[in-house]
C-alpha positions as CSV (number, residue, x, y, z in Angstrom):
1,Q,-42.3,-18.1,-18.4
2,V,-39.7,-19.0,-21.0
3,R,-36.8,-21.1,-20.1
4,L,-33.9,-21.8,-22.3
5,V,-31.3,-24.4,-21.2
6,E,-27.9,-24.8,-23.2
7,S,-25.7,-27.9,-23.0
8,G,-22.8,-29.2,-25.0
9,G,-20.0,-26.7,-24.3
10,G,-16.6,-27.7,-23.3
11,L,-12.8,-27.8,-24.3
12,V,-11.8,-28.8,-27.7
13,Q,-8.7,-28.6,-29.7
14,P,-8.4,-26.3,-32.6
15,G,-9.9,-28.1,-35.6
16,G,-12.2,-30.0,-33.6
17,S,-16.0,-30.1,-33.3
18,L,-18.8,-29.5,-30.7
19,R,-22.5,-29.6,-30.7
20,L,-24.4,-27.1,-28.7
21,S,-28.1,-27.8,-27.9
22,C,-30.8,-25.6,-26.5
23,A,-34.1,-27.0,-25.0
24,A,-36.8,-24.3,-24.8
25,S,-39.8,-24.4,-22.6
26,V,-41.9,-21.9,-24.6
27,S,-45.2,-22.1,-26.0
28,L,-45.6,-21.8,-29.8
29,F,-42.0,-22.8,-30.1
30,S,-42.5,-23.5,-33.9
31,I,-43.3,-19.8,-34.7
32,R,-40.4,-18.3,-32.7
33,A,-37.1,-17.5,-34.1
34,M,-34.2,-19.1,-32.4
35,G,-30.5,-18.3,-32.3
36,W,-27.1,-18.4,-30.9
37,Y,-24.9,-15.5,-29.7
38,R,-21.5,-15.5,-28.0
39,Q,-19.3,-13.2,-26.0
40,A,-15.7,-13.5,-25.2
41,P,-14.0,-11.6,-22.3
42,G,-13.5,-8.1,-23.1
43,K,-15.5,-8.2,-26.3
44,Q,-19.0,-7.3,-27.4
45,R,-21.7,-9.8,-27.6
46,E,-22.1,-10.9,-31.3
47,L,-24.6,-13.0,-33.2
48,V,-23.4,-16.4,-34.3
49,A,-26.5,-17.8,-36.1
50,V,-30.2,-17.5,-36.2
51,I,-33.0,-19.6,-37.6
52,G,-36.5,-18.5,-38.5
53,R,-39.7,-20.3,-38.0
54,L,-39.7,-21.6,-41.6
55,G,-35.9,-22.7,-41.4
56,S,-34.3,-19.6,-43.0
57,T,-30.9,-18.9,-41.5
58,N,-28.3,-16.2,-41.0
59,Y,-24.8,-16.7,-39.9
60,A,-21.9,-14.4,-38.8
61,D,-19.3,-14.2,-41.6
62,S,-16.8,-15.6,-39.2
63,V,-18.6,-18.9,-38.9
64,K,-20.1,-19.4,-42.3
65,G,-19.2,-22.8,-43.8
66,R,-18.2,-24.1,-40.3
67,F,-21.2,-23.8,-38.2
68,T,-24.7,-25.0,-38.9
69,I,-27.9,-24.2,-36.9
70,S,-31.0,-26.3,-37.0
71,R,-34.2,-26.7,-35.1
72,D,-36.5,-29.6,-34.1
73,N,-40.0,-28.0,-33.5
74,A,-41.4,-31.3,-32.1
75,K,-38.6,-31.4,-29.4
76,R,-38.4,-27.7,-29.0
77,T,-34.7,-27.7,-29.5
78,V,-32.2,-25.7,-31.4
79,T,-28.8,-27.1,-32.2
80,L,-25.5,-25.4,-33.2
81,Q,-22.9,-27.8,-34.9
82,M,-19.6,-26.3,-34.9
83,N,-16.8,-27.7,-37.0
84,S,-13.3,-26.6,-37.8
85,L,-13.2,-24.7,-34.4
86,K,-10.5,-22.0,-33.9
87,P,-9.2,-20.5,-30.7
88,E,-11.0,-17.2,-31.6
89,D,-14.3,-19.2,-31.3
90,T,-13.7,-19.3,-27.5
91,A,-16.6,-17.5,-25.8
92,G,-19.6,-18.0,-23.7
93,Y,-22.5,-19.2,-26.0
94,Y,-26.0,-18.1,-25.4
95,C,-29.3,-19.5,-26.8
96,V,-31.9,-16.9,-27.5
97,Q,-35.5,-16.9,-28.7
98,G,-37.6,-14.1,-30.0
99,P,-40.6,-13.1,-32.2
100,T,-38.7,-13.0,-35.4
101,M,-35.1,-13.1,-36.7
102,A,-34.9,-9.4,-36.9
103,T,-36.2,-8.9,-33.3
104,I,-34.8,-11.9,-31.6
105,E,-32.6,-10.0,-29.1
106,S,-35.8,-8.6,-27.5
107,G,-36.7,-12.2,-26.5
108,S,-35.4,-14.5,-23.8
109,W,-31.9,-15.7,-23.2
110,G,-30.4,-18.8,-21.7
111,Q,-27.7,-18.9,-19.0
112,G,-25.0,-19.7,-21.6
113,T,-22.4,-22.6,-22.1
114,Q,-18.6,-22.1,-22.3
115,V,-16.8,-23.1,-25.3
116,T,-12.9,-23.2,-25.2
117,V,-10.8,-23.9,-28.2
118,S,-7.3,-24.5,-27.2
119,S,-4.4,-26.9,-27.7
């Protein structure tokens, strides 16, 4: 059974930084795509960033240049470094893993961690 545990959320002022981590208990982690989604109250869930098994990445336009996704296959972790945070980044952030970047939503999801950007 796949288990994804997120950590690192919290309250930060606009312009600040946060680092989210996701620890995955999944076999063959190194060949799975990993990613982060977010959902704000009253809004649809949206892709933030995904990383493929070979390290290729995709980002939402709204976070390009501010967020960086990375993975450590030895530790089975995926990290989202978030810089220059804006109030509109406030949301629940969810770690997800799936077979490929294109089919990642069909995989398993974590419980989420809250990120609040406010002064």
